[in-house]
N, C-alpha and C positions, 0 to 999 in steps of 0.2 A: 903659113903659105900652103902647105899640103892640105890642111883642112879646107881652106878656101877652094882649092883646086878640085877636091872630090865632093864638095858640098852639093853641087847640082846633081851628081850621080846618086848620092844618098837620098836627096829629096825626091828623086824619081823612083826610089825603092830598089836601086841596083846594089847588089852585094859586091863588095870590093875584095878581090883576092890579090894579095901582095906577093910578087915574086921576089924571093930573097936568096942570096948566096952568102955563105959564111955564117957567122954567129949573129943571129938576129936578136938574141936575148937582151942585150943592153938597151935596145931602142924599142922593144916590143910594147911596153906599156904606153909609150907615146904614140905608136902606130894605132893601137886599139883606141886610144883616146880621141884620135882624129877620125875614127870610123872604119878602120880596116876590119873586115869580117872573117878573113882567113889568110892562109899562107900556102905558098907552093915554092919548092926549090930550096927549102931550108936544109942545112947539112949538120947532122948529128956529129960527124967526124970533126967539125969545127967548133963544137961546144953547145949546140942547140939541145935543149932538154925536151925531147919528144913527149915524154910522159907528162911533163908540166904543160906543154902546149895543149895536149889532149884534155886537160882539166880546165883550161882557161876559157873565159867567156868574152864575147864581143861587147861593145858598148851597149848594144840593145839587149844583152843578157843571154843571147844564143851561144851555143857551143861554137868555137872557132871552126871554120871549114878548113880541113887540112888535106892537102894532096901530097902524098909521099909514102913512105920515107925509105925506099929501097935505094941504097947508095950506088951511084954510078961511078964512084971513085974507089970503092972497096968491094962491096958484096957482089955486084953484078959483073964487073970485069975479072975479079980474082977468086971469087967464091965458087964452090961446087954447086950443083943443083940442090943438094941437101942444105947447104948454107943459105941459098936463096929461099928455100921453103921455110926454114926456121925463121928467117927475117920477115917473110911475109906473115907468118903466123904471129910473130911478136908485134908487128905493126897493127895488124887487125885487132888483136886482143887489147892493145893499148888505146887505140883511137876510134875504132868502129862503134863500140856501144853508145847508143844514143844518137847515132847518125852523124852526118857532117864530115865523113871521111871518104876519100877516094884513094885507093891503093894505086901508087904510081912510082916511077923512078924519081930520084931527087932532081934530075935535070935531063938534058938530052942524052939519049941512048946512042952512043957512038959505035963505030965499026970495031972497036976493041972488045966489045962485050959479046961473049959467046951466045949464039942464037938459042941454045938450049936453056940458058939462064933467063933469057927474055920470056920464052915460052913457059918456063917453070913459074916465073913470077905471076903471070896472068892465069895460067891454068890452075895452079895451086890456090891462087887467090879466090877463084870462083868456088873452091871446095871448103875453105875454112869457115867454120860457123862462128858467129858472134856470141 
């Protein structure tokens, strides 16, 4: 059913980014098989293996497009600026080589997240070399 629903988009050359919450790993192979090209909103704290995602390929053979993986439930709301910087560097080193990676929070940035952590994520992200 899902394959049929996204088929016209794929036929038009549109890349499909799947928003997911929780642990996507048990159904990931099926999503890739129907044509999903990337993921956004995946949560490592729920069991997602970010390093494995960064090594996976879409059905077309391209690297998965990944948007993330700075946690809005752990690192951003409760971490220090230094914790955020370490996580930014970790994510970039895991997923950025070869392209297809966008540094981003795992989901919506809420009012519980200190503004200095938000700025640290983006400002430090611009400085980390791949």
